C-alpha positions in Angstrom: 0.0 -0.3 -0.2 1.5 3.3 -0.7 2.2 5.7 1.7 0.6 8.9 1.7 2.5 11.7 1.3 2.3 14.5 4.1 1.7 17.6 3.1 4.6 19.7 4.1 3.6 22.4 6.7 4.8 26.0 6.6 6.8 27.4 9.2 6.1 30.6 10.4 9.1 32.7 10.8 9.7 35.0 13.6 9.7 38.2 11.0 6.4 36.8 10.2 4.4 36.2 13.3 6.1 39.2 15.3 4.1 42.4 15.3 6.2 45.2 14.6 5.3 48.1 16.8 6.0 51.7 14.9 9.6 53.2 16.3 8.9 55.9 18.4 10.2 59.6 17.4 12.9 61.3 20.0 12.3 64.6 20.8 15.2 65.7 18.0 13.9 63.5 15.7 10.1 65.0 16.1 11.7 68.8 16.4 13.5 67.7 12.7 10.5 66.3 11.5 8.4 69.0 12.5 10.7 71.5 10.9 10.9 69.7 7.5 6.9 69.6 7.3 6.9 73.7 8.0 9.2 74.0 5.1 7.4 72.0 2.9 4.6 74.1 4.4 6.1 77.7 3.4 6.9 75.8 0.1 3.1 75.1 -1.0 2.4 78.6 0.2 4.3 80.1 -1.8 3.2 78.1 -4.6 -0.4 78.9 -3.9 0.4 82.6 -3.5 2.3 82.1 -7.3 -1.5 80.6 -8.2 -3.3 83.2 -6.8 -0.9 85.7 -8.7 -1.7 83.7 -12.3 -5.5 83.9 -11.4 -5.1 88.0 -11.3 -3.2 88.5 -14.2 -5.6 86.8 -15.9 -8.5 88.7 -14.4 -6.3 91.9 -15.6 -6.1 89.9 -19.0 -2.2 90.3 -18.4 -2.1 86.2 -18.9 -3.6 85.4 -22.3 -3.9 81.3 -22.8 -5.6 81.3 -26.6 -6.8 77.5 -26.2 -8.5 78.4 -22.6 -11.0 81.1 -21.8 -10.4 83.5 -19.2 -12.5 81.9 -16.7 -11.6 78.7 -16.8 -8.2 79.8 -16.5 -9.0 81.5 -12.8 -10.8 78.3 -11.9 -8.0 76.1 -12.6 -5.4 78.4 -11.1 -8.0 79.0 -7.7 -8.4 74.9 -7.5 -4.3 74.3 -7.8 -4.2 77.1 -5.0 -6.7 75.6 -2.5 -4.7 72.3 -3.0 -1.8 73.6 -2.0 -3.6 75.6 0.9 -5.1 72.3 2.2 -1.8 70.1 2.2 0.2 73.1 3.6 -2.5 73.5 6.3 -2.4 70.3 7.5 1.4 69.8 7.5 1.9 72.7 9.6 -0.7 71.5 11.8 0.8 68.2 12.1 4.0 70.2 12.8 2.2 72.0 15.7 1.3 68.5 17.4 5.2 67.1 16.7 6.8 70.2 17.9 4.5 72.8 20.0 5.0 76.5 20.0 5.6 77.8 23.3 3.4 79.7 24.9 4.6 81.5 28.1 5.1 85.4 27.6 4.1 85.1 23.8 0.3 84.1 23.7 -0.3 86.2 20.7 2.4 84.7 18.8 1.3 81.4 20.3 -2.1 82.1 18.7 -0.9 83.2 15.2 1.6 80.5 15.0 -1.0 78.0 15.3 -3.5 79.7 13.0 -1.2 80.1 10.3 -3.1 78.5 8.3 -6.1 80.4 8.3 -4.1 83.8 8.0 -2.0 81.8 4.7 -5.8 81.0 3.2 -6.7 84.5 3.4 -3.8 86.1 1.9 -4.0 83.4 -0.9 -7.3 84.1 -1.8 -8.8 87.4 -0.2 -6.9 89.7 -2.8 -8.2 87.9 -5.8 -11.9 88.4 -4.3 -11.5 91.7 -4.1 -10.3 92.4 -7.5 -13.0 90.3 -8.7 -15.6 92.8 -6.7 -13.6 95.9 -8.0 -13.0 95.3 -11.2 -16.5 94.4 -13.3 -15.4 95.2 -16.6 -12.8 92.4 -16.6 -15.0 89.7 -17.2 -18.7 89.3 -18.1 -21.4 89.3 -15.6 -22.3 85.3 -15.5 -18.1 84.3 -15.7 -17.2 87.0 -12.8 -20.2 85.8 -10.5 -18.9 82.0 -11.3 -15.3 82.7 -10.3 -16.1 84.7 -7.2 -18.3 82.2 -5.8 -15.7 79.6 -6.5 -12.8 81.8 -4.6 -14.8 82.5 -1.4 -15.5 78.8 -1.3 -12.0 77.9 -1.8 -10.8 80.5 1.0 -14.0 78.9 3.4 -12.7 75.2 2.8 -8.7 76.3 3.0 -9.3 78.4 6.2 -11.1 74.8 7.9 -8.5 72.6 6.9 -5.9 75.3 8.1 -7.3 76.1 11.4 -6.1 74.4 14.3 -9.2 74.0 16.8 -7.1 72.2 19.4 -3.5 73.8 19.8 -1.3 72.6 22.5 1.7 74.4 23.8 5.4 73.5 24.4 4.5 73.7 28.0 1.2 71.7 28.1 2.8 68.7 26.0 5.8 68.7 28.2 3.5 68.7 31.7 1.5 65.9 29.9 4.4 63.6 29.1 5.9 64.5 32.9 2.9 63.2 34.4 0.8 60.8 32.6 3.3 57.6 32.4 0.1 54.8 31.6 -1.3 53.7 28.4 -4.0 56.6 27.0 -6.8 55.8 24.7 -8.0 57.7 21.3 -10.8 57.0 19.1 -10.2 57.8 15.4 -12.6 60.8 15.0 -12.3 62.2 18.6 -9.6 65.1 19.6 -9.4 63.9 23.4 -7.2 61.1 25.0 -8.3 59.3 27.6 -6.7 58.1 30.8 -9.1 54.6 31.1 -9.8 52.6 28.4 -13.8 51.9 30.1 -14.5 55.8 30.1 -18.1 55.9 29.5 -17.5 58.2 26.3 -15.3 55.9 24.1 -16.8 52.6 26.0 -18.5 51.2 22.4 -15.8 52.9 20.4 -13.0 51.4 18.7 -9.7 52.8 20.4 -6.2 53.4 19.9 -3.6 52.9 22.7 -0.2 54.5 23.2 1.5 56.9 25.0 0.4 60.5 25.7 2.6 61.6 22.9 1.5 59.2 20.6 -2.0 60.6 20.8 -0.8 64.6 21.2 1.1 63.9 18.1 -1.6 62.2 16.3 -3.7 65.6 17.4 -5.5 64.3 20.4 -4.0 67.5 22.7 -6.6 67.8 25.2 -7.3 65.0 28.4 -10.6 64.0 28.9 -12.6 66.4 31.8 -14.1 63.0 33.1 -11.1 60.8 33.0 -8.8 63.6 34.9 -11.3 63.6 37.6 -11.6 60.1 37.8 -7.8 59.6 38.4 -7.7 62.7 40.7 -10.6 60.5 42.9 -9.1 57.1 42.5 -5.2 57.7 42.4 -4.5 61.1 43.6 -3.2 62.0 40.3 -3.4 65.7 40.3 -2.7 66.6 36.1 -1.5 70.5 36.7 -0.7 72.4 33.5 -2.5 70.2 30.8 -5.2 71.1 28.8 -8.2 69.5 29.7 -11.7 69.2 27.6 -13.9 71.7 27.9 -11.0 74.5 29.1 -11.9 72.7 32.8 -8.4 73.4 34.3 -7.7 70.6 36.9 -5.4 71.3 39.8 -4.8 70.7 43.4 -6.4 73.6 44.8 
């Protein structure tokens, strides 16, 4: 009787079975990456202004492309302007989480730097919008209205993507890293991180675990108010100087 051949069993290598965690960035690496992101953002904003200039030149009929109507030339420039603004704004915000700006003794500068995406959106679109309103003889009425609406919508979208609704300062990030050593949790669409995975606000949500640095780098800049108070009651953990949900300051007082 012919002996049945055994099917070869594939051996799993350690490399295949091992789940590799994402490498943690050192402070120097975070700062270096943030600097790179900021440089790229500035380059993109310069390009965005360039597209705005081209749109203005087209409006003033100083730029003429025979095969491309004036209205479509301007719309294309506005769209390219918008794409550059959106990417630049997102990268700038990412950099502000990796390497936050200092807030002490420079509160105005802190606000300006964190909201630079909004400021640049205004710079990249508002001059063109003003010229569209003040130069009614440069285009036919219907085309001018269409281009004006497109430019206004682009300004609003660029401002929305560039706005940092939950900025964190260098002092707040340092305080969080100093005081919170345990694993924290955050959800895909939330803007807070939680000290407890069974917090009632995320109990039924899919959670991402990590360090508080991971959470902040991912844009979760506020500690959950309920978790902060629970930690104070259960562990005596007083979270001073942190960015707490709803502007509530948790102190030892």
